[in-house]
N, CA and C atoms as an extended XYZ file, in Angstrom:
240
Properties=species:S:1:pos:R:3:atomname:S:1:resname:S:1:resid:I:1 pbc="F F F"
N       -58.628      119.763     -129.804 N   UNK     1
C       -59.843      120.522     -130.042 CA  UNK     1
C       -59.704      121.203     -131.399 C   UNK     1
N       -60.770      121.121     -132.190 N   UNK     2
C       -60.757      121.773     -133.497 CA  UNK     2
C       -61.051      123.265     -133.344 C   UNK     2
N       -60.787      124.007     -134.418 N   UNK     3
C       -61.073      125.446     -134.371 CA  UNK     3
C       -62.570      125.707     -134.236 C   UNK     3
N       -63.380      124.866     -134.860 N   UNK     4
C       -64.830      125.032     -134.746 CA  UNK     4
C       -65.290      124.774     -133.312 C   UNK     4
N       -64.764      123.726     -132.693 N   UNK     5
C       -65.128      123.418     -131.307 CA  UNK     5
C       -64.723      124.558     -130.369 C   UNK     5
N       -63.533      125.108     -130.611 N   UNK     6
C       -63.068      126.215     -129.771 CA  UNK     6
C       -63.946      127.445     -129.975 C   UNK     6
N       -64.337      127.721     -131.206 N   UNK     7
C       -65.201      128.854     -131.496 CA  UNK     7
C       -66.541      128.702     -130.778 C   UNK     7
N       -67.128      127.527     -130.869 N   UNK     8
C       -68.411      127.260     -130.215 CA  UNK     8
C       -68.268      127.396     -128.704 C   UNK     8
N       -67.193      126.851     -128.154 N   UNK     9
C       -66.967      126.921     -126.716 CA  UNK     9
C       -66.845      128.376     -126.239 C   UNK     9
N       -66.079      129.167     -126.970 N   UNK    10
C       -65.881      130.559     -126.557 CA  UNK    10
C       -67.180      131.351     -126.614 C   UNK    10
N       -67.920      131.219     -127.702 N   UNK    11
C       -69.184      131.948     -127.834 CA  UNK    11
C       -70.159      131.492     -126.753 C   UNK    11
N       -70.210      130.198     -126.497 N   UNK    12
C       -71.117      129.667     -125.471 CA  UNK    12
C       -70.769      130.217     -124.085 C   UNK    12
N       -69.492      130.317     -123.791 N   UNK    13
C       -69.088      130.841     -122.481 CA  UNK    13
C       -69.507      132.304     -122.318 C   UNK    13
N       -69.301      133.106     -123.352 N   UNK    14
C       -69.730      134.508     -123.277 CA  UNK    14
C       -71.252      134.612     -123.268 C   UNK    14
N       -71.920      133.738     -124.021 N   UNK    15
C       -73.379      133.742     -124.037 CA  UNK    15
C       -73.930      133.434     -122.644 C   UNK    15
N       -73.419      132.374     -122.031 N   UNK    16
C       -73.898      131.979     -120.697 CA  UNK    16
C       -73.646      133.059     -119.661 C   UNK    16
N       -72.508      133.682     -119.744 N   UNK    17
C       -72.186      134.747     -118.788 CA  UNK    17
C       -73.124      135.944     -118.978 C   UNK    17
N       -73.397      136.290     -120.209 N   UNK    18
C       -74.277      137.421     -120.504 CA  UNK    18
C       -75.723      137.111     -120.142 C   UNK    18
N       -76.141      135.855     -120.298 N   UNK    19
C       -77.516      135.454     -119.973 CA  UNK    19
C       -77.848      135.669     -118.502 C   UNK    19
N       -76.861      135.605     -117.662 N   UNK    20
C       -77.109      135.811     -116.230 CA  UNK    20
C       -77.654      137.211     -115.953 C   UNK    20
N       -77.405      138.126     -116.857 N   UNK    21
C       -77.845      139.513     -116.677 CA  UNK    21
C       -79.286      139.741     -117.112 C   UNK    21
N       -79.820      138.803     -117.912 N   UNK    22
C       -81.165      138.983     -118.461 CA  UNK    22
C       -82.061      137.836     -117.991 C   UNK    22
N       -82.967      138.085     -117.078 N   UNK    23
C       -83.864      137.021     -116.603 CA  UNK    23
C       -84.880      136.617     -117.670 C   UNK    23
N       -85.315      135.355     -117.612 N   UNK    24
C       -86.289      134.833     -118.561 CA  UNK    24
C       -87.498      134.328     -117.785 C   UNK    24
N       -88.690      134.741     -118.253 N   UNK    25
C       -89.908      134.318     -117.557 CA  UNK    25
C       -90.708      133.294     -118.345 C   UNK    25
N       -90.674      133.378     -119.668 N   UNK    26
C       -91.397      132.379     -120.459 CA  UNK    26
C       -90.623      132.071     -121.743 C   UNK    26
N       -91.120      131.083     -122.506 N   UNK    27
C       -90.426      130.613     -123.699 CA  UNK    27
C       -90.223      131.667     -124.763 C   UNK    27
N       -91.191      132.572     -124.942 N   UNK    28
C       -91.053      133.603     -125.964 CA  UNK    28
C       -89.873      134.511     -125.693 C   UNK    28
N       -89.621      134.785     -124.430 N   UNK    29
C       -88.510      135.664     -124.095 CA  UNK    29
C       -87.168      134.986     -124.352 C   UNK    29
N       -87.125      133.670     -124.299 N   UNK    30
C       -85.868      132.962     -124.544 CA  UNK    30
C       -85.371      133.219     -125.966 C   UNK    30
N       -86.249      133.120     -126.957 N   UNK    31
C       -85.814      133.345     -128.338 CA  UNK    31
C       -85.414      134.798     -128.561 C   UNK    31
N       -86.106      135.698     -127.917 N   UNK    32
C       -85.748      137.120     -128.024 CA  UNK    32
C       -84.388      137.365     -127.375 C   UNK    32
N       -84.156      136.750     -126.238 N   UNK    33
C       -82.876      136.897     -125.548 CA  UNK    33
C       -81.746      136.350     -126.417 C   UNK    33
N       -81.968      135.182     -127.045 N   UNK    34
C       -80.958      134.595     -127.920 CA  UNK    34
C       -80.641      135.546     -129.071 C   UNK    34
N       -81.668      136.126     -129.668 N   UNK    35
C       -81.485      137.038     -130.797 CA  UNK    35
C       -80.644      138.245     -130.404 C   UNK    35
N       -80.803      138.693     -129.184 N   UNK    36
C       -80.072      139.864     -128.709 CA  UNK    36
C       -78.665      139.491     -128.236 C   UNK    36
N       -78.553      138.415     -127.486 N   UNK    37
C       -77.288      138.088     -126.829 CA  UNK    37
C       -76.300      137.375     -127.744 C   UNK    37
N       -76.757      136.569     -128.680 N   UNK    38
C       -75.836      135.814     -129.537 CA  UNK    38
C       -74.827      136.716     -130.243 C   UNK    38
N       -75.242      137.820     -130.868 N   UNK    39
C       -74.241      138.692     -131.509 CA  UNK    39
C       -73.271      139.315     -130.505 C   UNK    39
N       -73.753      139.617     -129.318 N   UNK    40
C       -72.881      140.171     -128.283 CA  UNK    40
C       -71.835      139.136     -127.883 C   UNK    40
N       -72.272      137.900     -127.688 N   UNK    41
C       -71.357      136.821     -127.302 CA  UNK    41
C       -70.306      136.596     -128.389 C   UNK    41
N       -70.726      136.630     -129.655 N   UNK    42
C       -69.780      136.462     -130.755 CA  UNK    42
C       -68.755      137.595     -130.766 C   UNK    42
N       -69.207      138.818     -130.570 N   UNK    43
C       -68.282      139.954     -130.555 CA  UNK    43
C       -67.291      139.848     -129.404 C   UNK    43
N       -67.763      139.425     -128.249 N   UNK    44
C       -66.860      139.247     -127.099 CA  UNK    44
C       -65.819      138.177     -127.393 C   UNK    44
N       -66.240      137.080     -128.000 N   UNK    45
C       -65.305      136.008     -128.349 CA  UNK    45
C       -64.282      136.501     -129.371 C   UNK    45
N       -64.730      137.303     -130.333 N   UNK    46
C       -63.800      137.852     -131.323 CA  UNK    46
C       -62.784      138.786     -130.675 C   UNK    46
N       -63.235      139.572     -129.720 N   UNK    47
C       -62.317      140.454     -128.995 CA  UNK    47
C       -61.282      139.631     -128.241 C   UNK    47
N       -61.729      138.573     -127.571 N   UNK    48
C       -60.815      137.726     -126.805 CA  UNK    48
C       -59.768      137.079     -127.714 C   UNK    48
N       -60.194      136.553     -128.858 N   UNK    49
C       -59.248      135.934     -129.790 CA  UNK    49
C       -58.300      136.998     -130.351 C   UNK    49
N       -58.827      138.174     -130.606 N   UNK    50
C       -57.993      139.271     -131.084 CA  UNK    50
C       -56.905      139.631     -130.087 C   UNK    50
N       -57.253      139.621     -128.812 N   UNK    51
C       -56.262      139.897     -127.766 CA  UNK    51
C       -55.192      138.804     -127.735 C   UNK    51
N       -55.619      137.557     -127.898 N   UNK    52
C       -54.649      136.456     -127.920 CA  UNK    52
C       -53.707      136.599     -129.115 C   UNK    52
N       -54.265      136.961     -130.271 N   UNK    53
C       -53.434      137.145     -131.460 CA  UNK    53
C       -52.432      138.277     -131.270 C   UNK    53
N       -52.873      139.342     -130.662 N   UNK    54
C       -51.983      140.473     -130.408 CA  UNK    54
C       -50.783      140.037     -129.562 C   UNK    54
N       -51.059      139.266     -128.522 N   UNK    55
C       -49.984      138.769     -127.655 CA  UNK    55
C       -49.059      137.838     -128.436 C   UNK    55
N       -49.650      136.957     -129.247 N   UNK    56
C       -48.833      136.016     -130.026 CA  UNK    56
C       -47.958      136.751     -131.035 C   UNK    56
N       -48.501      137.769     -131.705 N   UNK    57
C       -47.724      138.524     -132.687 CA  UNK    57
C       -46.582      139.293     -132.033 C   UNK    57
N       -46.794      139.776     -130.825 N   UNK    58
C       -45.778      140.567     -130.131 CA  UNK    58
C       -44.717      139.701     -129.456 C   UNK    58
N       -44.980      138.432     -129.338 N   UNK    59
C       -44.042      137.521     -128.685 CA  UNK    59
C       -42.778      137.361     -129.534 C   UNK    59
N       -41.613      137.376     -128.887 N   UNK    60
C       -40.372      137.180     -129.639 CA  UNK    60
C       -40.289      135.774     -130.255 C   UNK    60
N       -40.982      134.830     -129.649 N   UNK    61
C       -41.007      133.455     -130.154 CA  UNK    61
C       -42.364      133.196     -130.810 C   UNK    61
N       -42.560      133.778     -131.963 N   UNK    62
C       -43.850      133.644     -132.643 CA  UNK    62
C       -44.121      132.173     -132.974 C   UNK    62
N       -45.209      131.654     -132.435 N   UNK    63
C       -45.602      130.277     -132.702 CA  UNK    63
C       -46.614      130.303     -133.841 C   UNK    63
N       -46.159      129.969     -135.027 N   UNK    64
C       -47.006      130.041     -136.214 CA  UNK    64
C       -48.233      129.141     -136.096 C   UNK    64
N       -48.075      128.007     -135.445 N   UNK    65
C       -49.192      127.068     -135.299 CA  UNK    65
C       -50.291      127.681     -134.418 C   UNK    65
N       -49.909      128.327     -133.328 N   UNK    66
C       -50.892      128.965     -132.447 CA  UNK    66
C       -51.552      130.155     -133.136 C   UNK    66
N       -50.770      130.929     -133.873 N   UNK    67
C       -51.326      132.073     -134.593 CA  UNK    67
C       -52.340      131.595     -135.627 C   UNK    67
N       -51.983      130.576     -136.384 N   UNK    68
C       -52.891      130.028     -137.392 CA  UNK    68
C       -54.166      129.490     -136.743 C   UNK    68
N       -54.018      128.819     -135.600 N   UNK    69
C       -55.181      128.298     -134.888 CA  UNK    69
C       -56.124      129.439     -134.502 C   UNK    69
N       -55.571      130.498     -133.929 N   UNK    70
C       -56.400      131.634     -133.507 CA  UNK    70
C       -57.070      132.314     -134.697 C   UNK    70
N       -56.361      132.442     -135.798 N   UNK    71
C       -56.953      133.034     -137.000 CA  UNK    71
C       -58.126      132.183     -137.475 C   UNK    71
N       -57.949      130.867     -137.463 N   UNK    72
C       -59.033      129.981     -137.882 CA  UNK    72
C       -60.202      129.980     -136.908 C   UNK    72
N       -59.929      130.136     -135.611 N   UNK    73
C       -61.008      130.263     -134.632 CA  UNK    73
C       -61.814      131.527     -134.926 C   UNK    73
N       -61.129      132.606     -135.257 N   UNK    74
C       -61.808      133.855     -135.607 CA  UNK    74
C       -62.758      133.633     -136.786 C   UNK    74
N       -62.293      132.937     -137.803 N   UNK    75
C       -63.129      132.654     -138.973 CA  UNK    75
C       -64.360      131.827     -138.578 C   UNK    75
N       -64.159      130.834     -137.723 N   UNK    76
C       -65.272      129.973     -137.302 CA  UNK    76
C       -66.284      130.740     -136.457 C   UNK    76
N       -65.801      131.635     -135.605 N   UNK    77
C       -66.725      132.447     -134.800 CA  UNK    77
C       -67.610      133.271     -135.720 C   UNK    77
N       -67.024      133.860     -136.738 N   UNK    78
C       -67.792      134.682     -137.671 CA  UNK    78
C       -68.819      133.866     -138.431 C   UNK    78
N       -68.542      132.574     -138.638 N   UNK    79
C       -69.472      131.691     -139.360 CA  UNK    79
C       -70.658      131.242     -138.499 C   UNK    79
N       -70.517      131.314     -137.187 N   UNK    80
C       -71.591      130.839     -136.299 CA  UNK    80
C       -72.826      131.710     -136.409 C   UNK    80
């Protein structure tokens, strides 16, 4: 999986979970919901990746490849 694919997957998972909290009745509300929820989903994904990085940095066996992957996922999330 590429860093971009992982970024999209993470944001989508947080977006879908958050959407369950906001009901939609017609098409106009869908675009409004997206405008509101997309930044929230991105922030949640960034927090999750940040937590993973924290664990990786604190690990006695620092895996540089995993750390680099997470850093690049963070960059891709911000680009979405």
